N, C-alpha and C positions, 0 to 999 in steps of 0.2 A: 672422625674427630678433627678438628683443626684447631691451630694455635690462633693468638691475636690477630695475626695478619692475615688468618684465611688460609694458610697452608696445611696440608695433611699432617698429622702428628700420628704416630703408631699408638696403639693402646698400651704396648709396654712402657713406652716413655711417658704416656699420661698417668698411668698407675704408679711408677717409680716416682713421678713428681708429688703424687698424693701422700705417699708415705714418707716424705720429707717434711720436717717441720718447717713452717713457714714465719716462725716467730724470728726476728731479727738475731736475736741472742743466742738461737740454737741453729742458726743456718748450717745445712749439711748433716744435722743429725736425724736420725730417724724420729718419726713422732711418737711421743709417749715413752721415749727411752729414758727420761731422766729418773731419779731416785724419788724425787718429790716437787712438788709445786715451787715456782720461785717465790710466789706470793700466795699469802693465805688471806682470805676476805676478811676485813675487818668485821668483828661482831657488832660493832657501833654504826655501821653502814646500811642503808637501804631503809624501806618503808616501815618493816617490823620494829626497827630499832628507834625509828623516829617516833612511832606510837608508844613505845614504851616511855620514852622521855617525855612526850605530851602528857602523857596520863601520870607520871611522877609529879610533874609540874602542877598540874590541875588538881591534883589531890592534896597539895600543900596550901593552895589558896584559902584565903581567911573566910571567904562566903560564896554561894553558890554562883552568883553572877560572874564574878571573877573567875570561878572555875570553868563556867560554859565559855566565856571569851577565849581562854586557852584552848579548849576544845575545838570550838568553832573555827578558829584560825590554825589548828594544828600549830600552836604557839608561834604564830608569825609567818606561817608556811603558805597559807592560802586565804583568798577573802572569805570573811565569815558568812557572807550570803549563799555560797555553793553549799554548805554544811546545813544551813537553815532549809535550803530548798531540798536536802535528801531526806528529810524527817517524813514520816508516815502522819495520816491525818491526827491521829491520838497525839503523836509526840508534838506535832506543831501545836496543837491546842494546849498540851501540857507548858512548854516553853512560854508561850504567849500569858498564860495564865499566872505562872510562877515569876517571871521576869520582864513580861512586856517585849519579848524577842519575835520579831516577825520578819518574814523576808519580802513583805509586799512594799511597795512604794507607798507614800503617803497618798497619793491620789489614787490607789487601787486598793487600798486597805478594807478590811471588813467594815460594814457601817458601825457595829458595836465598838465603841472606844477601848483601847488597850492601856490598862494602867500603868503608870510610870513605874519601874522598877524601885522598890523601897517605900512607895507611897501607900500607905494604909489608909483606904477609906474610912470616915467617922462612922463609929458604931460596929466596925468589923469584928467578927469573932475569930482571934487567931488561935484557937485550941486546935492541937494536932487531931485530925480524924483519920488521917491515912499516911502511912509513910512509903513514899516512892523511893525510886533508884536512878542514878545516871552512871551510866558506864560508857565505854569507847570499845566499839568492835574492831575485830582484825580487820575488817575492810575499811576502816578509818570513820564510820558513821558513828554520830553520836546515838547511845541506846538509852531508851527513857521507860521505866516501868510506871504505867499508869494505872488509876483506878479500874479495877477489873481484870486486869492483865497479871500474868504468871511472873514470879521474881526473874530477874534477869539470870541467866545462866552463865557462870563465870568461865566455862569452857569455850564460849563465844567471845569473850571479852579480853582485851590488851591486860588489863589489871583487874583490880577489885570493882566495887560498886561505891558510889557515894550516896548515902542516905538522904533523903529529902523530906522532911515534914510538910504535910499539907495542911492548911488550915481550911476551915470551913467557907471563907471569904475565896480562897484560891480555888476551892471545889467548886464552888458556884461559879466563878468565871471560867473554869475549864469545862463545865458543862453547856455552857452559852456558847463558847468558843467551838466545842466538839459539834454540836447541833448544828450550827451554821456550817460548818466544815463538811460534815457529811451530807447536808442538803446540797452544798455546791459540787461535792463530788459526784452525788448521784445524778444531779443535772448533766454533769458532764458526761458521765456514761452513756446516759439516755440520749444525747445530743450525738455521740459518737455512732451509736449503734444507727439511730435514724439516718445519719449521713451516710454511713457504709450501705445501708439499705437502698439508698437512692442511687448507689453506684452500681447496682446489679452484680450477679455473679462474674461475668466478664471483666467489668471494672475493679471488683474486689481483688479478683486474681492478678491482674495488673499491677495494683498497688502492692500486695503481698510480693510478687516477684521483684519491684523496685525496692521494695524494703530489705529482701534477702539480698540482693546484689549490693546493696550500701553496706550491709552488715560484712560481707565478703570483702569489698573493695576499700574499706575505710579503717583506719588505725583503731586500735583497741578503745572500746568504750564500755562504761558500766553504768545501766539506767535502771530505775527502780518503778515498780508499781506497787504502792504500799510496802508490803516485805517481801514481793517477788521480785527476783533479780534478774534482768536480762543482758547478757554479756557476750561478746565475742572474744574476751580476753582469757586469762589463765584460769585453770581450776575447773568448776563445774559449768562450763560453757552451756549456754541455752539458745544462742545463735550461730549460724553459719560464720566461721572464720577459720583461724589456725588450727583450731582441733576439730570441729566439725565439718566435714565435707559437704559441698552443696547436695542439698536433698537428703541430708542425715535427718533420720526418724526423730532424733533429739532436739532438733532445732525448733524452737516455737513457731517460726514462720512458716518452715515446711509442712509443719502439721495443719496448717489453714489451708492448703491448697485443696479447692473444691469443696471444703468443709461448708455447708449451710451456715448462715450467719448466727442462726438461732443456738448453734452449738459452738459458738465461740464464747471464750471467757471473757469478763469484763475487762480484764487486765490486757488480753490479747487485742480486744477492739480498740483500746485506747492506744496501744503500742502502734497498731497500724496507721491510724488516724495522726497520731503525733509524728511520728516519722514522715509521712506523707506532707504534713504541714512544714517541718524543718527542711526536707529536701526542696520543696518548692521554693522557699526563700533563698538558697543558696547552694544547693546542691549536696552531694553526700557530706561535704566538711561541715555542716551546720549541726549535723548530729552531735559532734564532740563539744559543741557548746553546751549541752544538755548533760554532759559527763557527770556521773556521781549524783545527780538530782532525780527528784520525782518526774517521771514522764507523764504529766497530765495535761489536759487542754488548758487549764488554769496557769501551768508554768510555762507551757508553750506559749501562751498569750503574753505573759510576762517577758519572755525573751525576744518574741517579735516587736513588743512595744519599746524595748531598750533599741533593738535594731533601728526601729523607724525613726527614733529621735536621734540617733547617731547619722544616719543617712541625710536626715534633714538639716543636719549642719553644714552640708556640703552643697553649696548653690549649683544648680545645673541649669545652665541657659536654656529658656523657653519651657522648662517643666515646672510644674507646681509641686509643693512640698507633698509628700504621701500622707494621705489623709488617715486618720484613725479610724478603726473599724466601727461600724455602727453597733455592733455588739461582739461578745466573746464567744458567739456561736461558732461551730466548725466552719459552716458556709463563710460566715465573713472573715474569719481568720484565714481561709483558704485563699480569699481574695486577696487580703492583705499579703499574704504569703508570696503570690504571685506578683504583685505591685512591688514588693521588696525585691525579689529575684530580678525584675527589669530595672528598677533603680540603682540596684549592685552594679551592674554592668555600667550605669552611666557615672556612678560615683567614682569607679575604678578609673575612668577617663580623666577626672578632675583632681583626684586624690589618692594617696597611697594607704591602701587597706593592708593591714596585716593582724596576725593573730598572736594574742598573749597567752602563753601556756603555763598553767599552774602545775608542775609535774607531779605533786604528791596526789593529787586526785585526777590527774590527766584531763584536767577541765581546760576548755579553751574559750576565748573571748574575743570577739572580731573588733578591731579598731579602726579609727581613720585617724591617720599620722597629721601631726601639725607641720605646718610648712618647715623646710629645712633651715637651721639657723647657723650660728657662727660655729658651734659644735660639730656640726655635720661637715660645713666647709672646711675646717681644720683637720679633719680625719681624712677627707678626700684629698686635700692639698699635700699631705704628708705622704700618701700613697704615691700620688702623681709624681712627687718630687723624686722618690725612689726609681719610679719607672722611667723617667726621663734620664736619669743617671746610668741605668743599665740595660735599656733598650734602645734600639735604633729609632725612636720616636721622639717628636717633638710637641710641644703643647702645653698650654697652662692648666687645663683641667683633664679629667678623664675623658669628658666628651671630645676634647680637642685632640688627645691621643689616640682615641678611637677613630676620629676623622682621619689622622696621619696614618693609621693602620689600613684603612679602607681604601685610601690612596695608592698604596703600594704593600699588598699583602703577601707577595711572593716569598718574603723571607720567613714566614711561618712554616714553610715546608722545606727551608734549608736549615743546616746545623748554626746553631748560635751559643757562644760560650761552651759551657761544658755539656751541652744537651744536642741530641741528634737532630731536633727540630727546633724553630724559633717557637712554636706553640709550646711547647714543653718549658722553654725559658721563660715565655710570658706567663704561664699558669704559676710556675714557680715564684718568680720575682713579684707577682700580684700578691700570691698567699704569703710570701716572707714579709712583704711591705705590709700587708694588713694585721699580722700577728703584733707587729712592732707599733704601728701606728694607733691601735686600737687597746694595747696594753692586754692583750689575750695571752691565755697560757699555751692555747693551740689555734691554729687556723687551717683550713684545707678547702680544696676545691676537686670535683669529680668530674668525670667524662668517660666517652668511649676510646678505646686504645687505637682502632682501626675505623677511621671515617671512610677509605674507599671500600672496606669490606660491607659497611652500611649502606653505601651508595648503591654497590652491586645487587645487595639482597633486597633493597627497596625497588629498584628497577625490574627485578626478576620477581617481584611480589612474593618473595620468598618468607612469608611470615613465619612459618613452622621453623625455619632455620634461625631467624632472630630469636625466636622463642627459646631456642635450644642452646644459644651462647650462654656460657657459665659466667661466673664473676670474673674470670681471669680475662674475659674481654673488656673490662671496664678498668679503669684505673681511679685513684685519688692521692692527690698529692698533700701531705700533712706536714706542715712546718710547726714545731714547738718553740716557744719561747726558751732560751737555755735556763733561765731561772726556774722553768716548771719543774725542773728535776727535783726541787725541793719537796713536791708534793710525792714523788715516787723515791723516797729513801735517799734523795741526792745522787742516784744512780742514772748515769746516762744510757746504760743498757736497758733498763727498766723504762726509761723514757721513749726509747726507740721502740720498746715492745708495746707500750701504751699507744704509739702514733700508728704504728703497722695494725693493732687491732682496730683503730679507728678507721684507717684506711681500708681495710677488709669490710668493715661493716658498710662503709660509704660505696664500695664496690657492689656490696649487695643490694644498697638502695637504687643504683643506677640499673642494676639487673630488675630489680622490682618494679621499677617505673617505666621502663621502656615500653613493655607490651601495652600500658595503657593509652600508647599513642597509635595502635595498630588496630586496622580494621576487625571488628568484632566476630572473625571467622573461628570455626570450631576450636582450631589449634591455639589461637590466642585466647579464647573463653576458658578454655581448660588450664592455662597457664597461670599459675599464682602471680596476682600483680594486685597494686593499688592504683587508684586515680592519682595521676602526678599532681604534685603540688604546684600552685600558681602564685601564691602570695607569701611574703616573708613571714618569719614568726620570732618572737621574744620568748624565750623559757626561763622559768624561775625553779629552782629546785628540782630539776630532772634527774638528780642522783638518787632516784628513790625505787622506781621498779624494773627499768630495763636493766638487766644484769651487765651489758658493756659500759653503761652509763655509771653504774654503782661501783664497778671495779676499777673504772678508769677517771673516777671523780669529775663526773661532767654535771657540774652544777648549773651553771648559768650558760645561756647560749643565744647565738642568733644563727638562723638558718634563711637564706636567701636564694630561693631557687629561680631559674631563669629559662624560658624557652629558647631553642636553637633551631635554625631552618637547615634542612638538609635535603638537598635535592628537590626543593617544592614542597616537602612535608615539614610541618611546624611540630617539634616534639617538646611537649610542655615538660617542664622540670629535668631537662636533659641534664643540666649542670646545677650545682648550686655552690655558694660559698657559705662556709659555717665559722663561727668563732665561738671560743669555749673558755670559760674561767672555771678553774677548780674550786676557787675561793674567793673572799673579797666582796666587792660590791657587783651587783647584776649590771647587765649591759641596759641602756636605756633606748627610749625611742629615736633621739637624734643620731646614736651609734647605728640603729637599723637602717636608718636613711642613708647614712653613708656607705655602710655595707653593701647595700642594695645596688648603690652605683657602681662599686668595685665589681660585683658580681656580674652586673650588666655588660662591663667593659670585658670581662673574660667570656661572657656568653657570645659578644659581638666578635671577638676573635675566633671564638670556636665556629660560628657561622660562617667567617670568611674561610677558615680552614676547610670546611665542608664545602664551599663553593670551589675551592681548588681541587679537592677529591673529586667532585662532580666533573669537572673539566680535565680530568686526566693526570692532575698532580698527586702523586702518593704523599699522605700525611699519616704518619704512624706514630704512635706514642709508646715508647719501649721503656721509659723512665719510671719511676715512683713505684718499684716492685719492693719486696721485702730487702733486698740487699740495699737498694738506694737509701732506703730509710734508715738501716743501720749505719752507713757511712756517712751520711748527711749530719746525722745527729751526733754520732760518737765520734767522727773523725777518723774512725778506723776501718779497715777493709773487712769484709766478710771472713776471709781467711784468718784474720786475727782473731775473730769470734770463734771459729771452730778450734782453732789452737789453743784458746783459753779453756775451751769446754773440755778438751781431750786431757789437757794438764791437770784440770781439776778432778777429772774421772779417775786419773791414775794416781 
């Protein structure tokens, strides 16, 4: 076992470190030795509590339409169309018949007109002939009891049910909607089977393997086929992921290996086809844009059409706009997906792509950012001003500062200010400037502690060694705004603990992504890792599912990943810059553009430091550990923390 600089460390010393709490306010104390937790999780925090509040508000609305609007948006936390696209065939038909609600765009809607809510056709029979129900499931989906269906089981619901009277007029509309929807669904299933048959056994096995790899290397997702759930998330996993290891017999995709097509279920056939279409359009990341929705050919066609229109707003010299598909057959959609995959690479060279994340349902939407405006320039200018004052760099903009650094990078390896290297000082000053300039509660940036060790391992093709490095080989500098202590009981100790929890998690993220940049040798393939991120994102209400986000009140965020060049190898997602707000207003697109320029500056510095390491200059990051976060945030030494703990214990 080695330390962060590659030196041998005794097993006894390593185990001794593991027995010591790394929490800043407990430095030096054995882990688990306190009488009780410092903080108890707020019962009103997280997704279950949100759903309870949503149902309580929806139940108090005066009419069905108003109640549905609360449920569809989870009381303003997500766009309504995500929830509409989560409904099964019968539920979709029911909401269309009852209230005129549909997820389809006007030009892709069903041919039969949908009645406006509240408008009753002349001669309509409004006598109640059926009493339906509306509820909210524990997974956040709207549940609807339709004619012929069993009563909703309150054990599966967040609260009770809302009784909904159905008139003969509504029932007639429902029957018409349901008939059309079932016909479309049946046609889609038949098309999927025909297309899969054309791939042959070998081709189908390759598609299944690709889909299984996507489930293994992608962030959590939850997809539906009618009422069948496919997920690599918590609970009853049905796909390879954190719970089910590759090849697990409970994985729906693993069960398809070598299986004749006629023995596939309709749901599995659609799953493989739809995942194939999404992956062809943008890689594994596109799957998350279907998160929380029905995964059918019809829904994928809707997603691809939205992407096509978005990409066509970006002029690409010498390229015609991407044409609409001739039909919504799988074959035509597959050609469209391939065209979108190619256009995406072209668009990325002309405009900034990013993803919008709606944390309550883990749903993502790819966007094309507008050009940088005055707000972006103001944010960047504020960061550049602080860097000019605190670093030996001159220039009006972040790009100018980067050029000055490239002209004389040697100081990155020498002590600067309170830090052992200029690289550490640059990372800290850039993060500290960002938290102030953006009005964030926390800002942070992560990376690898020993660039020389990485260079040595790369030259020796020591892939297994790199995979074996634990999170202590990585760092994350977290700087909170002092006022953020208000979110943690006005305690600087609690603020330091929260910052270190974030730092530890970001070290894990670096560990998790680094293997995705290595050759797919057996040691790398066996190592848990995700595909490294390549575009930034904006997150809304992400304090719902992730335990760390809930506990540390990570509500709104920006993530800006950047690649770093190390000895001729490009490492995607090697570092990132993150900004967090615990409350208040979410970050906007112009904030994201500015943050992306700051992270590009830090990444450029890291690449320059890696070049120094490759040419024999040692660049080691020793700051940003637990003790550093305690001292920098509380203004006290770790010894003060230990003395206080001992005094309280006695």
